[in-house]
C-alpha positions as CSV (number, residue, x, y, z in Angstrom):
1,M,38.5,39.0,-9.6
2,R,35.9,41.1,-10.5
3,L,34.0,43.3,-7.3
4,N,31.2,42.7,-6.9
5,R,28.6,45.4,-8.1
6,R,25.3,45.4,-5.3
7,R,28.4,45.9,-3.3
8,F,29.7,49.4,-5.0
9,L,29.2,53.0,-4.8
10,G,31.5,55.4,-6.9
11,T,31.4,57.6,-10.2
12,A,30.3,55.6,-13.5
13,A,34.1,55.9,-15.3
14,A,35.3,54.5,-11.8
15,S,32.7,52.2,-11.3
16,A,33.9,51.5,-15.2
17,A,37.4,51.0,-15.1
18,L,37.5,48.7,-12.2
19,L,34.8,46.3,-13.0
20,S,36.2,45.9,-16.7
21,S,39.8,44.1,-15.2
22,P,40.9,41.9,-12.6
23,I,41.9,43.9,-9.6
24,A,46.2,43.5,-9.3
25,L,48.7,45.2,-8.4
26,G,50.1,47.1,-11.6
27,Q,47.6,49.3,-11.8
28,K,48.1,52.3,-14.4
29,R,48.0,54.5,-11.1
30,P,49.1,53.7,-7.7
31,R,46.2,52.4,-5.3
32,V,45.2,52.9,-1.9
33,V,43.0,51.1,-0.2
34,I,41.5,52.8,3.2
35,I,39.8,49.7,5.4
36,G,36.9,52.5,7.8
37,G,34.9,54.8,7.2
38,G,34.7,56.8,10.2
39,A,36.4,60.4,11.3
40,G,40.2,59.1,10.2
41,G,38.7,56.5,6.9
42,A,36.8,58.5,5.3
43,T,38.9,62.1,5.9
44,A,42.3,59.8,4.4
45,A,39.7,59.2,1.6
46,R,39.2,63.2,0.9
47,Y,42.0,64.0,1.2
48,L,43.9,61.8,-0.7
49,A,41.1,62.3,-3.7
50,K,41.6,65.5,-4.2
51,D,44.6,67.0,-3.2
52,S,46.4,64.4,-5.5
53,D,44.1,65.4,-8.4
54,G,43.8,61.6,-10.0
55,A,47.2,60.7,-9.7
56,I,46.3,58.0,-7.1
57,E,43.6,55.3,-6.9
58,V,41.4,55.8,-3.8
59,I,39.0,53.1,-3.0
60,L,37.3,53.3,0.5
61,I,36.1,49.8,2.1
62,E,33.6,50.3,4.5
63,P,30.5,48.1,5.4
64,S,27.5,50.9,6.1
65,R,26.1,52.5,3.9
66,T,24.8,54.9,6.4
67,Y,27.1,55.9,8.4
68,Y,26.7,57.3,12.6
69,T,28.7,59.7,14.2
70,C,29.9,58.6,17.8
71,F,31.2,61.8,18.7
72,F,27.6,63.7,19.2
73,S,25.5,60.6,19.6
74,N,24.9,61.5,23.3
75,L,23.2,64.9,22.8
76,A,20.7,62.1,20.7
77,I,20.4,60.0,24.0
78,G,20.0,63.2,25.7
79,G,17.1,64.9,23.0
80,F,20.0,67.8,21.9
81,Q,20.4,66.3,18.6
82,P,18.0,63.5,16.3
83,M,19.5,60.6,15.6
84,S,19.2,62.0,11.6
85,K,21.9,64.9,11.7
86,L,24.1,62.1,12.7
87,A,23.5,60.6,10.0
88,H,26.1,61.0,7.0
89,S,25.7,59.1,3.2
90,Y,29.3,58.2,1.2
91,G,27.6,59.3,-2.3
92,T,29.5,62.8,-2.1
93,L,33.0,61.3,-1.8
94,A,32.1,59.2,-5.2
95,S,29.8,61.4,-7.2
96,E,32.5,64.5,-6.4
97,Y,35.1,63.0,-5.7
98,G,36.0,59.6,-7.7
99,V,36.8,57.5,-4.3
100,T,35.3,54.1,-4.9
101,V,33.5,53.1,-1.9
102,V,33.1,49.6,-1.5
103,H,30.2,48.4,0.8
104,D,31.9,45.3,2.5
105,W,33.8,43.8,5.4
106,A,37.0,43.8,5.2
107,S,38.0,40.1,6.9
108,A,41.4,40.2,6.3
109,V,45.0,41.5,5.2
110,D,47.5,39.7,4.1
111,R,50.6,41.7,4.8
112,E,53.1,39.5,1.8
113,K,50.4,40.2,-1.2
114,K,49.8,43.3,-0.1
115,V,45.5,42.5,-1.1
116,V,42.3,43.4,1.2
117,R,40.2,40.4,1.8
118,L,36.5,40.7,1.8
119,A,33.4,39.0,3.6
120,G,31.7,38.7,0.8
121,G,34.9,37.0,-1.2
122,D,36.8,39.2,-3.6
123,A,40.1,40.5,-2.9
124,I,41.9,44.0,-3.3
125,S,45.5,44.1,-3.9
126,Y,47.2,48.0,-2.8
127,D,50.3,50.1,-2.6
128,R,49.4,51.4,0.2
129,L,46.7,50.7,2.5
130,V,44.9,52.5,5.8
131,L,43.4,51.6,8.4
132,S,41.0,53.2,10.4
133,P,39.3,50.0,12.1
134,G,38.3,52.3,15.2
135,I,37.7,50.3,18.5
136,D,36.4,46.9,19.7
137,F,36.0,45.2,22.7
138,V,38.2,42.7,24.9
139,K,36.6,39.5,25.4
140,G,36.2,38.7,28.4
141,A,36.8,42.0,30.4
142,I,33.7,41.9,32.1
143,E,32.2,38.4,33.0
144,G,28.5,38.0,32.4
145,W,28.8,40.1,28.9
146,D,29.6,39.7,25.7
147,V,28.0,41.5,22.3
148,T,25.4,39.2,22.7
149,A,24.1,40.9,25.7
150,Q,24.4,44.4,24.1
151,T,20.4,44.3,22.9
152,K,19.8,43.9,27.4
153,M,23.1,45.6,28.9
154,P,24.2,48.9,25.4
155,H,27.5,49.7,25.1
156,A,26.3,52.6,22.8
157,Y,30.1,52.8,21.9
158,K,29.9,52.9,18.4
159,A,26.8,55.2,17.6
160,G,23.1,54.1,15.3
161,T,21.3,51.2,16.5
162,Q,22.6,51.2,20.3
163,T,22.5,54.7,21.2
164,Q,18.8,55.0,19.9
165,L,18.6,51.4,22.2
166,L,19.9,53.1,25.2
167,K,17.6,56.1,24.3
168,A,14.7,54.1,24.5
169,Q,15.7,52.3,27.9
170,V,16.6,55.8,29.2
171,E,12.7,56.8,28.2
172,A,10.7,53.8,29.9
173,M,12.5,53.8,32.9
174,P,10.2,53.0,36.0
175,E,10.2,56.4,38.0
176,G,12.4,55.7,40.4
177,G,14.6,53.7,38.7
178,T,18.6,53.0,38.6
179,F,20.4,53.3,35.8
180,A,23.7,52.0,36.1
181,M,27.0,52.7,34.2
182,V,30.0,50.0,33.9
183,A,32.5,52.6,33.6
184,P,35.7,51.5,31.0
185,P,39.3,51.3,32.2
186,N,42.1,53.9,30.5
187,P,42.8,54.1,27.2
188,Y,39.3,54.5,25.5
189,R,37.6,56.2,23.1
190,C,36.7,59.7,23.3
191,P,37.8,59.8,27.1
192,P,35.2,62.8,28.5
193,G,32.4,60.3,26.8
194,P,31.0,57.9,29.8
195,Y,30.1,61.2,31.5
196,E,28.7,63.3,28.7
197,R,26.3,60.5,28.6
198,V,25.8,60.9,32.1
199,S,24.9,64.1,31.7
200,M,22.5,63.6,28.9
201,V,20.8,60.5,30.9
202,A,20.5,63.3,34.2
203,H,19.0,65.9,32.0
204,V,16.6,63.2,30.4
205,L,15.4,61.5,34.0
206,K,15.3,65.1,35.7
207,Q,12.7,66.5,32.5
208,R,10.5,62.8,33.1
209,N,11.6,60.6,36.3
210,P,12.9,63.4,38.8
211,T,13.6,60.9,41.4
212,A,15.5,58.3,39.3
213,K,19.0,57.7,40.4
214,I,22.7,57.3,38.3
215,L,25.6,55.2,39.7
216,I,28.8,55.0,38.1
217,L,30.4,52.1,38.9
218,D,34.3,52.7,37.2
219,P,37.5,51.7,37.3
220,K,39.1,54.6,37.6
221,E,40.6,56.8,39.9
222,K,40.4,60.2,38.2
223,F,38.5,60.6,34.9
224,S,39.1,63.6,32.1
225,K,37.4,66.7,33.0
226,Q,35.9,65.0,36.6
227,G,35.9,69.0,38.3
228,L,33.4,70.3,35.6
229,F,31.1,66.9,35.7
230,M,31.3,67.1,39.5
231,E,30.6,70.6,39.3
232,G,28.0,70.1,36.6
233,W,26.0,67.4,39.0
234,E,25.3,69.1,41.6
235,N,24.8,72.6,39.8
236,H,21.6,70.4,37.7
237,Y,21.4,66.9,39.3
238,A,21.9,67.3,43.3
239,G,21.5,64.7,45.0
240,M,20.8,62.1,41.5
241,V,24.0,60.8,40.7
242,D,26.3,59.0,42.4
243,W,30.5,57.8,41.0
244,L,31.9,55.2,43.1
245,T,34.9,53.7,42.4
246,D,36.8,50.1,42.6
247,E,38.1,51.1,45.9
248,F,34.7,52.1,47.1
249,T,33.4,48.8,45.6
250,G,35.9,46.5,45.1
251,G,35.2,46.4,42.1
252,V,32.3,44.7,39.2
253,Q,32.8,40.8,39.5
254,R,30.9,40.0,36.7
255,V,27.2,41.1,35.5
256,D,24.0,39.3,34.8
257,P,22.0,40.3,32.1
258,D,18.9,39.0,32.4
259,A,18.6,38.9,36.1
260,M,19.8,42.9,34.9
261,E,22.1,42.9,38.1
262,I,25.7,44.4,38.4
263,V,28.0,42.2,41.0
264,L,30.4,43.7,42.9
265,E,33.0,42.5,45.8
266,D,30.5,42.7,48.5
267,E,27.2,43.4,46.9
268,T,24.9,42.8,43.6
269,I,23.1,46.3,42.5
270,K,20.0,45.6,40.2
271,A,19.6,48.3,37.7
272,D,16.8,49.2,36.1
273,V,19.0,50.6,32.9
274,V,22.5,49.3,32.6
275,N,25.1,50.5,30.3
276,V,27.9,48.2,30.2
277,I,31.5,49.6,28.6
278,P,34.1,47.3,28.6
279,A,37.7,47.2,28.3
280,M,38.7,48.7,24.3
281,Q,41.4,47.6,22.2
282,A,42.3,48.0,18.2
283,G,39.4,46.9,15.5
284,S,39.8,43.2,14.9
285,I,41.4,43.9,11.3
286,A,44.4,45.4,12.9
287,Q,44.3,42.2,15.4
288,Q,43.8,40.3,12.5
289,A,46.7,41.6,10.2
290,G,49.3,41.8,13.3
291,L,49.8,45.4,13.3
292,T,49.3,45.6,17.5
293,N,51.2,44.9,20.1
294,E,50.3,42.7,24.0
295,A,47.8,46.0,25.2
296,G,46.5,45.4,21.8
297,W,46.7,49.4,20.1
298,C,48.3,49.8,17.0
299,P,51.8,51.5,17.7
300,I,52.8,53.7,14.6
301,I,55.6,56.5,13.6
302,P,54.3,59.6,14.3
303,A,55.2,61.8,11.6
304,T,53.8,59.3,8.6
305,L,50.8,57.5,10.8
306,Q,52.6,54.2,9.0
307,S,52.2,51.2,11.4
308,R,55.7,50.3,13.0
309,M,54.6,46.7,11.9
310,D,54.3,47.9,8.1
311,E,55.5,50.6,6.4
312,N,53.2,50.3,3.5
313,I,50.0,50.4,6.1
314,H,49.4,53.8,7.8
315,V,47.3,53.5,10.7
316,L,44.8,56.2,11.9
317,G,42.2,57.4,14.9
318,D,40.7,55.6,17.4
319,A,43.4,52.0,16.7
320,T,46.8,53.9,17.4
321,Q,49.2,53.7,20.3
322,N,50.0,56.9,19.4
323,G,51.6,58.9,22.2
324,D,49.9,61.6,23.6
325,M,46.6,62.9,21.7
326,P,43.5,60.8,22.8
327,K,41.0,58.5,21.0
328,S,38.7,61.0,19.5
329,G,37.0,62.0,16.0
330,Y,38.4,65.4,16.1
331,S,42.3,63.3,16.5
332,A,41.7,60.5,13.9
333,N,41.0,63.3,11.8
334,S,43.7,65.7,12.5
335,Q,45.9,62.0,12.3
336,A,43.9,61.2,8.6
337,K,45.8,64.7,6.9
338,A,48.9,63.6,7.6
339,A,48.6,60.2,6.6
340,A,47.4,61.3,3.3
341,M,50.1,63.8,3.0
342,A,52.9,60.9,3.5
343,V,50.8,58.6,2.0
344,R,50.9,61.2,-1.7
345,H,54.8,62.0,-1.1
346,A,55.7,58.3,-1.2
347,L,53.7,57.3,-4.2
348,T,53.7,60.6,-6.2
349,G,56.9,62.9,-4.9
350,S,54.7,65.6,-3.9
351,R,56.0,67.5,-1.1
352,A,55.3,66.7,2.4
353,F,55.9,68.9,5.4
354,K,56.1,68.4,8.9
355,P,52.7,67.8,10.7
356,R,51.1,69.4,13.2
357,F,48.0,67.9,15.4
358,S,45.1,69.4,17.1
359,N,41.9,67.5,19.3
360,T,39.7,69.5,21.1
361,C,36.8,67.4,23.0
362,W,33.6,69.3,23.6
363,S,30.9,68.1,26.6
364,L,27.6,69.1,27.2
365,I,26.2,68.4,30.9
366,S,22.7,70.7,30.3
367,P,20.8,72.9,28.0
368,D,23.3,74.8,26.6
369,N,26.2,74.7,29.3
370,G,29.3,73.1,27.0
371,V,32.4,72.7,28.5
372,K,35.6,71.5,26.5
373,V,39.1,70.5,26.8
374,G,42.1,70.0,23.9
375,A,45.5,70.3,23.2
376,S,48.1,71.0,20.2
377,Y,50.4,68.2,19.9
378,V,53.4,67.5,17.2
379,A,55.1,64.5,15.7
380,T,58.3,63.9,17.5
381,D,60.8,60.0,16.6
382,E,59.1,59.0,19.7
383,K,55.2,60.3,19.3
384,I,53.2,62.7,19.0
385,A,53.8,65.3,21.6
386,K,51.5,67.1,23.7
387,V,52.6,71.0,23.3
388,D,49.7,73.3,25.1
389,G,46.3,72.5,25.8
390,F,43.4,74.5,27.2
391,I,40.4,73.6,29.0
392,S,37.0,75.2,30.5
393,Q,37.6,76.2,34.3
394,N,35.0,75.9,37.0
395,N,32.3,78.7,37.7
396,E,32.2,79.6,33.8
397,D,29.2,82.0,33.3
398,D,25.6,81.2,31.3
399,A,27.3,83.5,28.5
400,L,30.1,81.6,27.8
401,R,29.2,78.3,28.9
402,K,26.7,78.5,25.9
403,Q,28.9,80.1,23.5
404,T,31.6,76.7,23.8
405,Y,28.6,74.9,23.1
406,E,27.3,76.7,20.3
407,E,30.9,76.5,19.6
408,S,30.6,72.9,19.1
409,L,27.8,72.4,17.1
410,G,29.8,74.6,14.5
411,W,33.2,71.9,14.7
412,Y,30.3,69.7,14.3
413,A,29.0,70.8,10.9
414,G,32.5,71.6,9.4
415,M,34.3,67.9,11.1
416,T,31.6,66.4,9.1
417,A,31.2,68.5,6.4
418,D,35.4,67.6,6.0
419,M,35.0,64.2,6.6
420,F,31.6,64.1,3.6
421,G,32.2,66.5,1.4
């Protein structure tokens, strides 16, 4: 079977080689197939291609021709970054690094035959598979909500049209209206993300609709950077933001997207905008492949990111149950480099070193008011373990907070260059 040309993007030489012969094991070079073109998958593709110097054939499967980063998407909602700055293509990975990019959905992984099946009907064999599928939502996590309701009650936890929709809804709120967020339970993608989003929504409403209210309905008793966000909301958006835990409300019982209502234990809240962020699990392809545990995440071997269910598959980023590292773009990028090194070692005999991992999560609270949290990690036999960490402090001066925000802008530019070339 041959790949469908209309879904293929790569160098001319790679195109000719791949399209001129059936896709089967036994090719001259070992083949690595990567599912998912985000912070984990794109980074892994680039590092495998450039560091193997052509010794490994690298195929990246990603349905989107334009990738919007979920990290920094809250800044687009707040008006600090245009959506165009979040958009990236795969052209450089193909033209300069020789990565074969297939724009299609991976519908199934046949682990026994070592084949990835595509929604369009094609099948691609692999010697090693790198899986970076991100997250999907747990079905039935919030009664009354599923993905068919996302146009009325957007999640905006996969960037792109959902980001634009939520931004438009916030800007169209009536004077004095209510924005309600149903926050997710742990663990989930980008721990500070919901609370940075609240900050960005509050910034927009302060400018356009200062009598509006924001409600956070949270199943958690604490959250990432809580003291910093609470301080920021009090200093910049006093009286606008209310954080309500399940202990106070009795928890969200269900939502009604048509009526724009949230039903609590003893009260029904009607809102003008409802941002529902459900419980999360590893992307559906990981579930299909049988790589997840009872919690819905993929256990991995820390040093190599190999699945504990299949040594020929490496899992990256948000989909993993790895130990201490949070689910973030920075984490996925860091893990991808370790996985790429492990794959090169396994397929070509190149040297491998004990990896070290790092992560930083920046958040913007108000203009030029950035905060951060981060840590370094090492691989133990049991998990990726934290060895040290840092966090912004309350009552920092304006110059330091501005420096932190500018640092985040530099990180974004460097990160996306590291992913896409």
